[in-house]
N, C-alpha and C positions, 0 to 999 in steps of 0.2 A: 504494500500500500504506500503510494507516494504521498508527498506533502499536500498536494492539491486535493486528493481524495480524503485525507484526514480532515482538512479544513471543512470540506462539504459535509462530512459525517458529523463533525462537531456543530456546524451551523444547524443541521437538521435536529440534532438533540436539543440545542438551545431553543429552537422554535417550539419543540414539544414541551420543554420546561416552561416557556412563556405561556403557552396555552394552559398548562397545568395550574400555574399561579393565577391566571385569570379565572379559571374555573373555581379555585378556592375563594377568590374575591367575590364571585357571583353567588356562591352558596352561603357565604358569610357565616361559616361554622363557628369561627372564633374571631371576633372583630378586633381583638387587641393585637393581632398579628398583621393587620392590614398594611401598616407602614413598612413592615419587614418584607411582605410580599411585593409591594410596589418597588422597594429598593432593589430586590432581586431581579424584577422585570427590567428595571432601568440598567442594572449592571450587565445582564445578559444581552440586552439589545445594543449597548455601547461596546461591550467586549467582542461580540461577534458581528458587529455592524449589520444589525437586523433592524429594518425600519418598521416602526409600529404604525398600524393603520389609524385613520382618523377616529374610527369607532373605539379603538383601544386607547388613544390619547385622551379622549374626553372622559375617561373613567376615573381619573385622579388629578389632583392638583400638582402642577409641575414644581411649585416652590416648597410646599410643606408635606408632600407625599400622603395626603389624606385621600381616602377613597370617597368619591363623590356619589351621594345619593340625594334624595329629596331634602333631607335635613341639613346637608353640609354644603350645598351650592345653590346659587341663584342664576337663572337663565334670563338674559335680556336679548331682544332683537333690535339692532340698530339699523333703521331703514335708510339712513343717509349713507353710511359706509358699507351697507350690505353685509354686516357681520353678526354672528351669534356670539354673545359675550357670556362666558361662564365665570361667575364670581364666587370665589371660595369664601365661606362664612367664617372659617378659622383664621385665615391670615389676610384676607382681602385681596388676594392676587386675582387678576383678570386675564383670562385666556380668550383670544378672539379667533373665530373660524369663519371663513367665507360661507355664505349660503346662496343658493340659487332660488330665483322666484319663478 
């Protein structure tokens, strides 16, 4: 097995681990580990250069690593700039995503 094959196998395993951690976040079995799961997801995606989809990115705060649900975020639609704004209620950080009309 050469180096290129090893990297592709490692990247596939990292993708599976990212999916596993997202499944743990979705089930919310133990919510005190949410920040640890999100840190692991970020480390895996940065370490193996795996891009997260926009659906995956809007599930947590980029600044304080809290999992976003109804109680921890606020969603606003800005019609002037055509952005969805997700505002974290813990730290006040705002993430903006383009939306189509």
